[in-house]
C-alpha positions as a Markdown table, in Angstrom:
| # | Residue | x | y | z |
|---|---|---|---|---|
| 1 | Met | 41.2 | -29.1 | -58.5 |
| 2 | Thr | 40.5 | -26.0 | -56.0 |
| 3 | Ile | 39.1 | -22.7 | -57.3 |
| 4 | Tyr | 40.4 | -19.8 | -55.2 |
| 5 | Pro | 40.3 | -16.3 | -55.4 |
| 6 | Gln | 41.7 | -14.0 | -57.7 |
| 7 | Val | 42.9 | -10.7 | -57.9 |
| 8 | Leu | 44.5 | -8.8 | -60.4 |
| 9 | Lys | 47.0 | -5.4 | -60.1 |
| 10 | Asn | 48.6 | -3.7 | -62.8 |
| 11 | Ala | 52.0 | -1.9 | -62.6 |
| 12 | Lys | 52.7 | 0.6 | -64.7 |
| 13 | Ile | 56.3 | 0.0 | -66.2 |
| 14 | Lys | 58.7 | 1.9 | -68.8 |
| 15 | Asn | 58.0 | -0.2 | -72.0 |
| 16 | Glu | 61.9 | -0.8 | -72.3 |
| 17 | Asn | 61.6 | -2.7 | -68.7 |
| 18 | Lys | 58.8 | -4.8 | -68.8 |
| 19 | Lys | 60.6 | -7.9 | -69.1 |
| 20 | Lys | 63.4 | -6.9 | -66.9 |
| 21 | Tyr | 61.5 | -8.4 | -63.7 |
| 22 | Met | 62.4 | -11.8 | -64.7 |
| 23 | Thr | 66.1 | -10.7 | -63.7 |
| 24 | Asp | 65.4 | -8.1 | -61.0 |
| 25 | Pro | 67.0 | -9.7 | -57.9 |
| 26 | Glu | 64.7 | -7.8 | -55.3 |
| 27 | Ile | 61.6 | -8.5 | -57.6 |
| 28 | Ser | 63.0 | -12.3 | -57.6 |
| 29 | Arg | 63.1 | -12.7 | -53.6 |
| 30 | Glu | 59.9 | -10.7 | -53.3 |
| 31 | Ile | 58.1 | -13.6 | -55.7 |
| 32 | Lys | 59.6 | -16.4 | -54.0 |
| 33 | Arg | 58.7 | -14.9 | -50.4 |
| 34 | Leu | 55.1 | -15.0 | -51.6 |
| 35 | Glu | 55.2 | -18.6 | -52.9 |
| 36 | Glu | 56.5 | -19.5 | -49.6 |
| 37 | Ile | 53.5 | -17.2 | -48.1 |
| 38 | Met | 51.2 | -19.2 | -50.0 |
| 39 | Ala | 52.4 | -22.4 | -48.7 |
| 40 | Gly | 50.6 | -24.4 | -52.4 |
| 41 | Glu | 47.5 | -22.9 | -51.6 |
| 42 | Gly | 47.5 | -20.2 | -54.0 |
| 43 | Arg | 50.3 | -19.2 | -57.1 |
| 44 | Val | 51.8 | -16.1 | -58.0 |
| 45 | Leu | 51.8 | -14.8 | -62.1 |
| 46 | Ile | 53.7 | -11.8 | -63.9 |
| 47 | Arg | 53.6 | -10.9 | -67.2 |
| 48 | Pro | 53.8 | -7.9 | -69.2 |
| 49 | Ser | 51.0 | -6.4 | -71.6 |
| 50 | Gly | 51.8 | -6.9 | -74.8 |
| 51 | Thr | 50.0 | -3.4 | -75.7 |
| 52 | Glu | 50.5 | -0.9 | -72.9 |
| 53 | Pro | 53.1 | -0.1 | -70.6 |
| 54 | Leu | 52.3 | -2.3 | -67.6 |
| 55 | Val | 53.1 | -5.6 | -66.1 |
| 56 | Arg | 50.2 | -7.5 | -64.6 |
| 57 | Val | 50.2 | -8.8 | -61.4 |
| 58 | Met | 47.4 | -11.9 | -60.8 |
| 59 | Ile | 47.6 | -13.7 | -57.6 |
| 60 | Glu | 45.2 | -16.1 | -56.3 |
| 61 | Gly | 44.8 | -17.6 | -53.2 |
| 62 | Arg | 42.2 | -19.0 | -50.3 |
| 63 | Asp | 41.9 | -15.5 | -48.4 |
| 64 | Ile | 41.0 | -12.9 | -50.8 |
| 65 | Gly | 42.3 | -10.2 | -48.4 |
| 66 | Gln | 46.1 | -11.4 | -48.1 |
| 67 | Ile | 46.0 | -11.9 | -51.9 |
| 68 | Thr | 44.7 | -8.5 | -52.3 |
| 69 | Gly | 47.5 | -7.2 | -50.4 |
| 70 | Leu | 50.2 | -9.0 | -51.6 |
| 71 | Ala | 49.5 | -8.2 | -55.2 |
| 72 | Glu | 49.4 | -4.4 | -54.1 |
| 73 | Gly | 52.7 | -5.1 | -52.3 |
| 74 | Leu | 53.9 | -6.9 | -55.7 |
| 75 | Ala | 52.5 | -4.5 | -58.3 |
| 76 | Ser | 54.1 | -1.5 | -55.7 |
| 77 | Leu | 57.7 | -2.8 | -56.0 |
| 78 | Leu | 57.6 | -3.6 | -59.3 |
| 79 | Thr | 56.6 | 0.0 | -60.3 |
| 80 | Lys | 59.0 | 1.1 | -57.8 |
| 81 | Arg | 61.7 | -0.9 | -59.4 |
| 82 | Leu | 61.3 | -1.1 | -63.2 |
| 83 | Gly | 58.7 | 2.2 | -63.6 |
């Protein structure tokens, strides 16, 4: 098993919208795009916070600079679409 660097970003989302990322087509396309960029050498995980108005974005991959930018971009998209 390979251990990769990990980046965690929070997207501020209204509580009532926290689970809508699963059905938003633009967000789904972006997640697929990021997974293609990772090409099997990392992963993208998204989960709503149980206690705060947030969705947490965690990305693991080889290049910390790349995954930081990807996580920030996805968190920004989540906030834009659902915040």
